[in-house]
Backbone bond lengths (Angstrom), bond angles and torsions (degrees), N, CA, C in turn:
res aa  C-N    CA-C-N  psi(-1)  N-CA   C-N-CA  omega(-1)  CA-C   N-CA-C  phi
1 M - - - 1.519 - - 1.581 104.94 -
2 T 1.279 113.16 126.53 1.462 118.37 176.99 1.585 108.29 -77.59
3 D 1.283 112.61 169.40 1.457 120.29 179.79 1.578 107.59 -61.54
4 R 1.330 117.65 -44.80 1.456 122.56 -176.08 1.631 107.57 -62.09
5 Q 1.349 113.02 -44.38 1.517 115.75 179.76 1.587 111.36 -62.83
6 R 1.368 112.48 -42.54 1.433 117.88 179.61 1.496 111.09 -60.86
7 K 1.298 117.30 -48.43 1.496 121.81 176.09 1.439 113.18 -52.35
8 K 1.345 113.94 -47.74 1.551 117.17 179.66 1.562 110.50 -62.27
9 Y 1.341 113.97 -44.67 1.470 118.87 -176.18 1.524 110.25 -64.17
10 M 1.364 118.24 -41.06 1.453 121.43 -177.93 1.606 110.35 -68.12
11 K 1.255 114.37 -36.80 1.454 122.33 -179.66 1.529 109.39 -62.54
12 E 1.338 114.35 -46.96 1.526 123.22 175.18 1.531 109.55 -61.80
13 Y 1.225 117.22 -44.54 1.468 124.15 -176.64 1.487 108.56 -64.93
14 R 1.327 120.20 -53.66 1.450 120.35 174.54 1.500 116.28 -53.99
15 K 1.358 115.91 -38.94 1.500 124.04 -178.30 1.589 105.61 -62.49
16 T 1.357 116.91 -50.54 1.459 119.08 -172.04 1.586 111.55 -81.31
17 H 1.288 119.72 -21.44 1.481 122.16 -179.85 1.529 114.09 -109.53
18 R 1.318 114.55 22.41 1.467 121.10 -174.72 1.469 114.11 -53.95
19 E 1.304 121.46 -46.45 1.457 121.66 -179.27 1.498 112.95 -69.10
20 K 1.323 116.36 -41.15 1.455 118.57 179.22 1.566 108.92 -65.61
21 L 1.282 120.58 -42.92 1.417 118.89 -178.50 1.555 110.96 -67.28
22 A 1.354 117.34 -35.01 1.553 119.96 -178.90 1.533 104.52 -67.54
23 A 1.330 119.26 -44.67 1.472 119.27 176.27 1.531 114.38 -58.53
24 Y 1.327 115.90 -38.69 1.459 120.73 176.31 1.498 110.08 -60.87
25 G 1.330 116.61 -45.63 1.374 121.02 -176.88 1.450 114.11 -63.34
26 R 1.332 116.39 -47.09 1.487 123.10 173.02 1.509 115.39 -54.92
27 E 1.366 114.92 -43.83 1.459 120.90 177.38 1.572 110.01 -63.49
28 W 1.280 115.49 -43.08 1.530 122.17 -178.80 1.568 108.58 -59.84
29 W 1.377 116.93 -46.73 1.430 121.54 -178.06 1.514 112.00 -65.07
30 K 1.381 117.58 -32.06 1.457 120.41 177.39 1.458 113.31 -65.60
31 K 1.421 114.74 -29.74 1.413 120.07 -177.50 1.484 113.22 -91.96
32 H 1.420 116.65 -35.14 1.448 117.45 -167.61 1.578 110.33 -117.62
33 G 1.312 114.92 -0.50 1.500 116.11 -176.21 1.515 114.66 -60.16
34 W 1.320 116.30 -35.99 1.425 118.53 177.90 1.549 113.24 -59.31
35 K 1.293 115.07 -37.95 1.517 120.26 177.34 1.553 111.26 -65.14
36 Q 1.340 116.43 -46.28 1.379 120.21 177.85 1.476 115.24 -61.44
37 N 1.304 117.28 -38.24 1.405 126.00 179.79 1.593 110.32 -67.81
38 A 1.322 112.41 -38.56 1.500 118.00 -178.73 1.550 106.92 -67.89
39 M 1.335 114.84 -43.15 1.472 117.51 -179.19 1.554 108.82 -62.81
40 R 1.323 118.61 -42.08 1.410 121.11 -179.78 1.520 113.19 -62.46
41 R 1.438 113.01 -42.82 1.487 116.49 178.68 1.521 110.66 -64.04
42 H 1.342 119.02 -37.19 1.429 122.62 176.95 1.498 110.73 -62.42
43 K 1.258 116.39 -45.08 1.492 121.92 -176.67 1.582 106.69 -67.52
44 Y 1.319 118.39 -39.17 1.454 121.43 179.15 1.507 112.55 -63.11
45 R 1.353 116.06 -36.46 1.482 121.22 179.59 1.552 113.24 -74.66
46 K 1.263 114.09 -39.87 1.546 120.65 -172.64 1.494 114.25 -90.19
47 N 1.399 118.35 -24.89 1.461 119.44 -172.31 1.598 108.37 -113.81
48 A 1.344 112.48 107.10 1.483 117.87 -175.22 1.494 110.59 -66.55
49 A 1.351 119.19 -34.86 1.464 121.85 -178.61 1.542 110.72 -67.61
50 F 1.356 113.01 -38.79 1.465 116.53 178.19 1.553 112.10 -68.36
51 R 1.282 115.85 -38.71 1.387 123.38 177.74 1.553 111.53 -59.67
52 E 1.294 115.23 -47.19 1.470 120.29 179.63 1.487 112.23 -64.11
53 A 1.345 114.63 -40.28 1.521 119.29 178.02 1.474 110.53 -67.58
54 E 1.296 119.74 -38.09 1.472 119.32 178.28 1.533 111.61 -66.73
55 L 1.328 118.37 -44.37 1.424 122.66 177.59 1.484 112.12 -58.00
56 K 1.346 112.98 -42.81 1.492 118.00 -178.74 1.598 108.94 -64.23
57 R 1.415 111.41 -47.04 1.444 117.58 -176.87 1.529 110.49 -60.61
58 K 1.340 118.54 -41.57 1.441 120.58 -176.48 1.510 110.31 -75.26
59 W 1.314 119.51 -29.82 1.479 123.38 175.78 1.493 110.79 -66.81
60 E 1.316 116.11 -42.47 1.475 120.27 178.74 1.508 111.71 -68.99
61 A 1.322 118.26 -35.13 1.442 120.38 -179.93 1.577 107.38 -69.21
62 R 1.321 115.39 -41.06 1.533 117.19 178.28 1.471 114.17 -64.96
63 H 1.306 119.12 -28.11 1.400 123.22 179.31 1.501 116.60 -101.82
64 G 1.370 115.71 13.82 1.430 121.60 175.15 1.585 116.28 68.02
65 L 1.319 116.98 26.26 1.429 122.11 -177.77 1.474 112.92 -93.24
66 S 1.338 118.30 -14.20 1.468 119.84 -173.01 1.494 112.79 -95.30
């Protein structure tokens, strides 16, 4: 299967299985979201560049600039 064929197949798959994939994603976040949030909090505390980028991103979102 070429990359082009794979891309077409996956696009069609996501279109036809949209509800099932969304339910799977929600279920995954219920089980693993705490771990992702802990990793994000750690990165926020330890990485000054990431912290600045997040503050800027959130400020722009609050002020309708994004």
